[in-house]
RODO-2510 file (C-alpha; in nm, 4 decimals, decimal comma):
residues 429
     n   res          X          Y          Z
     1     m     7,7019     8,2280    11,4264
     2     k     8,0403     8,2871    11,6174
     3     n     8,1429     8,6570    11,7472
     4     f     8,4133     8,7525    11,4994
     5     v     8,5263     9,0276    11,6866
     6     e     8,5588     8,8414    11,9905
     7     e     8,7416     8,5718    11,8129
     8     l     9,0135     8,8229    11,6852
     9     k     9,0453     8,9907    12,0480
    10     w     9,1867     8,7120    12,2241
    11     r     9,4055     8,6221    11,9483
    12     g     9,5620     8,9714    11,9409
    13     m     9,4426     9,0355    11,6001
    14     i     9,2919     9,3675    11,6162
    15     h     9,4778     9,7135    11,5724
    16     d     9,1747     9,9329    11,4833
    17     i     8,8210     9,9052    11,4870
    18     m     8,5531    10,1335    11,3546
    19     p     8,3066    10,1912    11,6349
    20     g     7,9927     9,9972    11,5509
    21     t     8,1549     9,7137    11,3651
    22     e     8,1073     9,4404    11,6508
    23     e     7,7365     9,5186    11,6712
    24     e     7,6969     9,5385    11,2865
    25     l     7,8278     9,1674    11,2330
    26     m     7,6181     9,0366    11,5220
    27     k     7,2860     9,1339    11,3246
    28     g     7,3318     8,8347    11,0945
    29     p     7,5915     8,7073    10,7965
    30     a     7,7658     8,9979    10,6655
    31     g     8,0181     9,0433    10,3810
    32     a     8,3977     9,1768    10,4325
    33     y     8,6909     9,1786    10,2026
    34     v     9,0541     9,2062    10,2040
    35     g     9,2642     9,3624     9,9211
    36     i     9,5840     9,1742     9,7860
    37     d     9,8160     9,3288     9,5840
    38     p     9,9300     9,0956     9,2939
    39     t    10,2628     9,2278     9,2510
    40     g    10,4049     8,8779     9,2496
    41     d    10,2946     8,5264     9,1378
    42     s    10,3049     8,3856     9,5053
    43     l    10,2046     8,5279     9,8305
    44     h    10,4429     8,5112    10,1266
    45     i    10,3725     8,4747    10,5153
    46     g    10,3532     8,8631    10,5477
    47     h    10,0181     8,8144    10,3524
    48     l     9,8928     8,5396    10,6005
    49     v     9,7512     8,7902    10,8771
    50     s     9,4999     8,9197    10,6617
    51     i     9,4079     8,5795    10,4933
    52     m     9,3748     8,4210    10,8387
    53     i     9,1440     8,7041    10,9295
    54     l     8,9450     8,6290    10,6224
    55     k     8,9260     8,2916    10,7158
    56     h     8,8110     8,3431    11,0735
    57     f     8,5582     8,5508    10,9226
    58     q     8,4044     8,2590    10,7217
    59     n     8,4540     8,0410    10,9756
    60     c     8,2036     8,2576    11,2033
    61     g     7,9317     8,2350    10,9513
    62     h     7,9974     8,5420    10,7303
    63     k     8,1051     8,5674    10,3725
    64     p     8,4532     8,6696    10,2595
    65     f     8,5856     8,8285     9,9399
    66     a     8,9271     8,8315     9,8562
    67     l     8,9650     9,1363     9,6039
    68     v     9,2934     9,1044     9,3954
    69     g     9,4087     9,4124     9,2599
    70     g     9,4573     9,3748     8,8906
    71     a     9,3940     9,7270     8,8300
    72     t     9,5436     9,8894     9,1580
    73     g     9,8220     9,6640     9,1195
    74     m     9,9033     9,8463     8,7912
    75     i     9,9733    10,1521     9,0113
    76     g    10,0969    10,0326     9,3329
    77     d    10,0019    10,1480     9,7090
    78     p    10,2314    10,4069     9,8659
    79     s    10,1614    10,3138    10,2112
    80     m    10,4627    10,2928    10,4156
    81     k    10,6808    10,2786    10,1012
    82     s    10,9682    10,4844    10,0438
    83     a    10,9695    10,4886     9,6627
    84     e    10,7476    10,4311     9,3525
    85     r    10,7014    10,0677     9,2584
    86     n    10,7522     9,9566     8,9049
    87     l    10,4389     9,9229     8,7045
    88     l    10,3312     9,5599     8,5941
    89     d    10,1836     9,4579     8,2577
    90     e     9,8580     9,3355     8,2061
    91     n     9,9752     8,9743     8,1000
    92     t    10,1894     8,9593     8,4033
    93     l     9,9215     9,0712     8,6461
    94     a     9,6828     8,8063     8,5071
    95     h     9,9627     8,5245     8,5638
    96     n     9,9717     8,6611     8,9398
    97     v     9,6111     8,6675     9,0050
    98     e     9,5943     8,2912     8,8899
    99     c     9,8437     8,1784     9,1086
   100     i     9,7384     8,3854     9,4012
   101     k     9,3741     8,2415     9,3573
   102     k     9,5173     7,8726     9,3636
   103     q     9,6743     7,9366     9,7059
   104     l     9,3855     8,1240     9,8809
   105     g     9,1973     7,7926     9,7940
   106     r     9,4038     7,6454    10,0734
   107     f     9,2588     7,8829    10,3242
   108     l     8,9059     7,9657    10,2149
   109     d     8,6104     7,7632    10,0971
   110     f     8,5374     7,8747     9,7441
   111     t     8,3729     7,5787     9,6019
   112     s     8,0887     7,4766     9,8169
   113     s     7,7281     7,5243     9,8101
   114     a     7,7476     7,7206    10,1316
   115     p     7,5570     8,0690    10,1334
   116     n     7,9061     8,2151    10,2728
   117     r     8,1435     8,0538    10,0443
   118     a     8,4326     8,2643     9,9440
   119     e     8,4655     8,4648     9,6473
   120     l     8,7494     8,6182     9,4322
   121     v     8,7125     8,9452     9,2722
   122     n     8,9403     9,1430     9,0744
   123     n     8,9174     9,5270     9,0635
   124     y     9,0317     9,5223     8,6916
   125     d     8,6857     9,3971     8,5879
   126     w     8,4903     9,7212     8,7152
   127     m     8,8010     9,9650     8,6495
   128     k     8,9040     9,8563     8,2902
   129     d     8,6093    10,0669     8,1216
   130     y     8,5782    10,3349     8,3687
   131     t     8,7206    10,6729     8,1966
   132     f     8,9389    10,8927     8,3830
   133     i     8,6575    11,1789     8,2996
   134     n     8,3812    10,9598     8,4468
   135     f     8,6043    10,8754     8,7568
   136     t     8,7223    11,2239     8,8242
   137     r     8,3512    11,3383     8,7950
   138     d     8,1979    11,0433     8,9978
   139     i     8,4621    10,9826     9,2457
   140     g     8,7222    11,2584     9,2557
   141     k     8,4670    11,5260     9,3533
   142     m     8,3596    11,3395     9,6590
   143     i     8,6860    11,3265     9,8490
   144     t     8,8986    11,6582     9,9097
   145     v     9,2729    11,7135     9,8591
   146     n     9,2788    11,8186    10,2125
   147     y     9,1042    11,4903    10,3415
   148     m     9,3663    11,2891    10,1110
   149     m     9,6819    11,4767    10,2264
   150     a     9,6006    11,4209    10,5937
   151     k     9,6553    11,0319    10,5709
   152     d     9,9612    10,9043    10,7289
   153     s    10,0868    10,7245    10,4229
   154     v    10,0912    11,0656    10,2323
   155     k    10,2200    11,2758    10,5060
   156     k    10,4997    11,0192    10,5932
   157     r    10,5934    11,0004    10,2238
   158     l    10,6401    11,3554    10,1473
   159     s    10,8010    11,4335    10,4875
   160     r    11,0932    11,2141    10,4082
   161     e    11,3990    11,4181    10,3231
   162     s    11,4965    11,1369    10,0768
   163     s    11,1580    11,1284     9,9054
   164     e    11,1214    11,2600     9,5511
   165     g    10,7903    11,3436     9,6334
   166     m    10,4770    11,1388     9,5067
   167     s    10,3461    11,1007     9,1558
   168     f     9,9878    11,1821     9,0963
   169     t     9,9450    10,8261     9,0214
   170     e    10,0268    10,7103     9,3551
   171     f     9,8192    10,9987     9,5009
   172     t     9,5112    10,8792     9,3587
   173     y     9,5822    10,5241     9,4842
   174     q     9,3468    10,5725     9,8004
   175     l     9,0607    10,6874     9,5733
   176     l     9,0889    10,3852     9,3754
   177     q     9,0667    10,1621     9,6676
   178     g     8,7982    10,3716     9,8095
   179     y     8,6237    10,3203     9,5087
   180     d     8,6954     9,9286     9,5293
   181     f     8,4986     9,9618     9,8577
   182     l     8,2110    10,1624     9,7181
   183     y     8,1401     9,9010     9,4370
   184     l     8,1529     9,5990     9,6512
   185     y     7,9223     9,7885     9,8948
   186     e     7,6887     9,8915     9,6222
   187     h     7,6954     9,5559     9,4156
   188     r     7,7751     9,2844     9,6861
   189     g     7,6498     9,4535     9,9967
   190     v     8,0005     9,4493    10,1420
   191     k     7,9965     9,6442    10,4354
   192     l     8,3234     9,5780    10,6048
   193     q     8,6958     9,6091    10,4827
   194     l     8,9783     9,4270    10,6538
   195     g     9,3386     9,4722    10,6248
   196     g     9,6931     9,5474    10,7796
   197     a     9,7359     9,8329    11,0142
   198     d     9,9130    10,0433    10,7287
   199     q     9,5772    10,0458    10,5249
   200     w     9,3651    10,1841    10,8028
   201     g     9,4029    10,5386    10,5922
   202     n     9,3202    10,3759    10,2634
   203     i     9,0166    10,1760    10,4249
   204     t     8,8738    10,4948    10,5990
   205     t     8,8805    10,6722    10,2803
   206     g     8,6589    10,4146    10,1319
   207     t     8,4057    10,4253    10,4654
   208     e     8,4078    10,7993    10,3923
   209     l     8,3460    10,7772    10,0096
   210     i     8,0474    10,5301    10,0839
   211     r     7,8896    10,7982    10,3422
   212     r     7,9341    11,0825    10,1265
   213     k     7,8208    10,9153     9,7973
   214     t     7,5248    10,6823     9,9345
   215     g     7,4554    10,8223    10,2751
   216     g     7,5207    10,4679    10,3973
   217     e     7,7388    10,3154    10,6871
   218     a     8,0403    10,1028    10,6082
   219     f     8,3084     9,9709    10,8644
   220     a     8,6733     9,9186    10,9177
   221     l     8,8893     9,6540    11,0901
   222     t     9,2885     9,6340    11,0849
   223     c     9,5035     9,4038    11,2263
   224     p     9,8435     9,4546    11,3686
   225     l    10,1809     9,4622    11,1730
   226     i    10,3503     9,1069    11,2954
   227     t    10,6788     9,1829    11,4391
   228     k    10,9382     8,9459    11,5958
   229     a    11,0453     8,9884    11,9711
   230     d    11,4057     9,0264    11,8912
   231     g    11,3146     9,3269    11,6591
   232     g    11,3903     9,1832    11,3450
   233     k    11,1582     9,1960    11,0260
   234     f    10,8808     8,9089    11,0465
   235     g    10,8935     8,6525    10,7440
   236     k    11,2574     8,7516    10,6603
   237     t    11,5409     8,5107    10,6422
   238     e    11,8821     8,5865    10,5301
   239     k    11,7716     8,3955    10,1809
   240     g    11,4793     8,6628    10,1738
   241     n    11,0609     8,6108    10,2346
   242     i    10,9420     8,3042    10,3276
   243     w    10,6821     8,2268    10,0388
   244     l    10,3736     7,9749    10,0383
   245     d    10,4695     7,8522     9,6883
   246     s    10,6578     7,5438     9,7702
   247     e    10,8871     7,6030     9,4598
   248     r    10,9983     7,9123     9,6350
   249     t    11,0386     7,8271     9,9520
   250     s    11,0408     7,4479     9,9994
   251     p    10,7998     7,2904    10,2738
   252     y    11,0806     7,1851    10,4631
   253     q    11,2403     7,5256    10,4866
   254     f    10,8815     7,6568    10,5749
   255     y    10,8337     7,4270    10,8519
   256     q    11,1958     7,5277    10,9680
   257     f    11,1157     7,8759    10,9979
   258     w    10,7894     7,8265    11,2239
   259     l    10,9864     7,5399    11,4510
   260     n    11,2883     7,8197    11,5333
   261     v    11,0880     8,1083    11,6351
   262     s    11,1304     8,2263    12,0077
   263     d    10,9219     8,1197    12,2776
   264     e    10,7825     8,4598    12,2999
   265     d    10,6983     8,4811    11,9419
   266     a    10,5589     8,1255    11,9289
   267     e    10,2978     8,2107    12,1942
   268     k    10,2100     8,4871    11,9807
   269     y    10,2046     8,3363    11,6546
   270     i    10,0083     8,0187    11,7481
   271     k     9,7094     8,2570    11,8224
   272     i     9,7353     8,4436    11,4879
   273     f     9,8476     8,1543    11,2404
   274     t     9,6471     7,8620    11,3206
   275     m     9,2691     7,7756    11,3770
   276     l     9,3281     7,6038    11,7096
   277     d     9,0811     7,6900    11,9692
   278     k     9,1480     7,8733    12,2999
   279     e     9,1367     7,6082    12,5398
   280     t     9,3989     7,3809    12,3098
   281     i     9,6380     7,7146    12,2642
   282     d     9,6247     7,7994    12,6487
   283     a     9,7082     7,4361    12,7536
   284     a    10,0031     7,4382    12,4811
   285     i    10,1528     7,7643    12,6196
   286     s    10,1139     7,6408    12,9650
   287     s    10,2691     7,3091    12,9011
   288     h    10,5420     7,4474    12,6887
   289     r    10,6257     7,7171    12,9903
   290     e    10,6885     7,4014    13,2189
   291     c    10,9414     7,2421    12,9750
   292     p    11,0501     7,5125    12,7191
   293     e    11,3608     7,3121    12,6049
   294     r    11,1078     7,0515    12,4496
   295     r    10,9976     7,3245    12,1891
   296     e    10,6818     7,1386    12,1814
   297     l    10,4796     7,4761    12,1076
   298     q    10,7167     7,5547    11,8302
   299     k    10,6452     7,1938    11,7129
   300     l    10,2462     7,2448    11,7273
   301     l    10,2852     7,5743    11,5437
   302     a    10,4981     7,4316    11,2589
   303     k    10,2744     7,1280    11,2201
   304     e     9,9455     7,3240    11,2159
   305     i    10,0594     7,6047    10,9525
   306     t    10,2806     7,3561    10,7355
   307     v     9,9727     7,1273    10,6892
   308     m     9,7433     7,4234    10,6414
   309     v     9,9645     7,6006    10,3742
   310     h    10,1071     7,2750    10,1938
   311     s     9,9646     6,9183    10,3136
   312     v     9,9862     6,6543    10,5897
   313     k    10,2534     6,4674    10,3408
   314     d    10,4918     6,7754    10,3010
   315     y    10,4652     6,8206    10,7016
   316     e    10,5745     6,4474    10,7485
   317     n    10,8411     6,4792    10,4985
   318     a    10,9511     6,7905    10,6539
   319     v    10,9675     6,6284    10,9978
   320     a    11,1762     6,3379    10,8530
   321     a    11,3849     6,5678    10,6822
   322     s    11,4490     6,7722    11,0222
   323     e    11,5518     6,4305    11,1873
   324     m    11,8151     6,3590    10,9263
   325     l    12,0614     6,6014    11,1145
   326     f    11,9948     6,4616    11,4647
   327     g    12,0750     6,1171    11,4328
   328     k    11,7371     5,9939    11,4044
   329     g    11,7168     5,9498    11,0037
   330     t    11,7411     5,6325    10,8149
   331     e    11,8631     5,5364    10,4939
   332     e    11,5205     5,4838    10,3505
   333     a    11,3830     5,8418    10,4902
   334     l    11,7030     5,9898    10,3324
   335     k    11,6592     5,8383     9,9959
   336     a    11,3076     5,9294     9,9958
   337     l    11,3735     6,3063    10,0050
   338     d    11,3641     6,4989     9,6790
   339     e    11,6599     6,6696     9,5727
   340     r    11,5713     7,0250     9,6704
   341     t    11,4790     6,8947    10,0275
   342     f    11,7889     6,6848    10,0481
   343     l    12,0037     7,0062     9,9581
   344     s    11,8004     7,2409    10,2001
   345     v    11,8833     7,0089    10,4964
   346     f    12,2372     6,9860    10,4283
   347     d    12,2664     7,3283    10,3254
   348     g    12,6306     7,4549    10,3884
   349     v    12,7735     7,1055    10,3838
   350     p    13,0936     7,0630    10,2317
   351     q    13,0650     6,9030     9,8697
   352     y    13,2980     6,7207     9,6744
   353     a    13,2318     6,6688     9,3089
   354     f    13,3083     6,3473     9,0982
   355     q    13,2434     6,2036     8,7657
   356     r    12,9712     5,9270     8,7754
   357     s    13,2153     5,7266     8,5754
   358     e    13,4560     5,6973     8,8840
   359     l    13,2327     5,4658     9,0537
   360     p    13,3040     5,2066     9,1963
   361     c    13,5540     5,3351     9,4228
   362     d    13,7354     5,2183     9,7739
   363     i    13,5652     5,4161    10,0747
   364     v    13,9157     5,4653    10,2359
   365     e    14,0884     5,5960     9,9063
   366     m    13,7721     5,8264     9,8490
   367     l    13,7528     5,9827    10,1986
   368     s    14,1326     5,9912    10,2737
   369     v    14,3030     6,0625     9,9421
   370     r    14,0595     6,1897     9,6736
   371     t    13,8994     6,4064     9,9590
   372     d    14,0422     6,5651    10,2681
   373     i    13,7619     6,4208    10,4699
   374     f    14,0108     6,2417    10,6831
   375     p    14,3911     6,3470    10,6975
   376     s    14,5068     5,9566    10,6247
   377     k    14,3867     5,6299    10,5567
   378     g    14,4917     5,5070    10,8849
   379     e    14,2589     5,7556    11,0524
   380     c    13,9665     5,6615    10,8353
   381     r    14,0052     5,2997    10,8896
   382     k    14,0136     5,3790    11,2645
   383     l    13,6896     5,5695    11,2809
   384     i    13,5060     5,2893    11,0502
   385     q    13,6572     5,0080    11,3032
   386     g    13,5080     5,2262    11,5852
   387     n    13,1920     5,2410    11,4205
   388     g    13,1944     5,6157    11,3876
   389     l    13,1570     5,6688    10,9995
   390     s    12,8127     5,6224    10,8197
   391     i    12,7355     5,6416    10,4651
   392     n    12,3573     5,7429    10,3905
   393     k    12,2749     5,7225    10,7839
   394     v    12,4012     5,3582    10,7993
   395     k    12,6856     5,2622    11,0261
   396     i    13,0180     5,1346    10,8292
   397     s    13,2043     4,8341    10,9608
   398     d    13,3811     4,7267    10,6372
   399     t    13,7127     4,9047    10,5652
   400     t    13,6964     4,7673    10,2155
   401     l    13,3642     4,8710    10,1052
   402     q    13,3284     4,9664     9,7622
   403     l    13,0922     5,2935     9,7089
   404     s    12,8708     5,2282     9,4243
   405     a    12,5910     5,3746     9,2043
   406     d    12,3615     5,1551     9,4585
   407     h    12,4763     5,4452     9,7361
   408     l    12,3438     5,7247     9,5389
   409     v    12,0690     5,9493     9,6642
   410     n    11,8531     6,1053     9,4139
   411     d    12,0985     5,9164     9,1535
   412     k    12,3583     6,1836     9,2394
   413     y    12,4654     6,1954     9,6132
   414     i    12,6202     6,0139     9,8777
   415     l    12,6042     6,1354    10,2352
   416     v    12,9012     6,0929    10,4575
   417     q    12,8653     6,1451    10,8137
   418     k    13,1804     6,1459    11,0441
   419     g    13,1132     6,1180    11,4192
   420     k    12,7847     6,2765    11,5225
   421     k    12,7723     6,5925    11,3706
   422     n    13,0288     6,6305    11,0824
   423     y    12,8510     6,5534    10,7408
   424     f    13,0070     6,5877    10,4065
   425     i    12,8463     6,5323    10,0430
   426     l    13,0000     6,3500     9,7709
   427     k    12,8388     6,4538     9,4150
   428     f    12,8457     6,2216     9,1071
   429     e    12,7134     6,3692     8,7594
***
C-alpha cells in the first residue's frame, strides 16, 4: 500500500482533511466514495479532479466507489449555486448514469478480480422505496436545523440579495447526501468521502450523521477548486465546457485545450491530472523552465491526459491535426482526418461553397475569378510559379491544374494555402 494522503499532498490536491484520516487509511485497505451528479450525459473536465483522486485512491491499494446520484440528481445540490436547478425525469437520469459509468471506466478498474476493484453505486437504489415518513423519522431527527443552517452552502445562498430563498427540497439535500454516506458506511464499510472543496459542508453532515446514528467514526477529504492563473474559470472556453465525450469535445479540441494552458497552470495541472510520478514531473518542470518556448511541459500534459481520456490513436491524430497549421502536415495526414477534426483544425478559415457538379475546374479561374482568394489571375499564376501555393498541403507548380473530385478531403473539401499562414476552404456539395 502507498500513502494516499502523502500522494495527494505533493500533488497539491488537498484542501481540507478531517483529523485522523491519514492514520485511518494507513491501517489497511479502506473504502471511499465520490458523488457525481448526473445532470448531463457526459462528464467534463471540472469533474476530473474528484475522479483523479478516486483513481489515486485505487492506485494506493484502496477500494473506490463512484456514487452516481440518481436520486439526489432529481433535486440538485445547492452548494455555490445562485438558483435552483431544473429537476430531471427518471428516463433522462437513467441515460445519464449509463453514459457516465462508461466514461468512468477509462479511469477506474471496475472489471478485474482485484479485491479493490472499483464499484459504481446509485443512490436511487436505496432511496426509491424510502418513504418520506420513515426518512424524517430515522434521519431528520438526527440533525438539527441549526446545524444545517450553519453550513456555508446554505448561508451564502440565503444572504444573496438576488436570492429568492431556498426551497425545502434544496434545503434537505445535505441530509440526503449525508444519508448516502451513512448507507455506504453501514452496508459497504465506506469510512471516507472525497469531493471538491464546495462539498465540505455536505460531507461533514454525513460524518456527523454517522456519529450520531451509529456512534462510529467517518472521515472527509476535499480537493481544491481548480482555478486558472489569469483568474479565468477552469475548463471553460468561448464555446463552453471541455467535455470528456468525444462527440461534444473532439479529441483534437481536448488536446488543444491542454496544449494551450499557461506555463504556471501547466506546472500545477500536470501534478493533478496525470499519474506521472514525482521524479518524472519534477524533471519535466525543471527542463521546461530552462526552455519554456518549446512548451514541452504542455505537450507532456496534453499527451498524458488525452491518452487517458480518449486513446493513443486519438492523441496521435490530434498531434497530426495540430501540425496542419504549422507547415508540417502532409496530404495523406490531411485526408486521414475525419470531417469534424478537419473543421476543428481550420475553424474560422474562410469557406466558399460550390456545387459538386462544378468539378473539374481550372485552378486559376477558381481562385481569382470565382473566389476572391486572389485579386487577379496574374497574381495567382505568379504565386504558383513562385512555389507559394499549396492544395491539400501539396505545393502546386502547374498553373493549368484542374481541381477535381480526386482532390476532395472527406469527399467535400479542398484546402487552399496561400503563403505560409493564409488558409481557405473550397466546399463542394
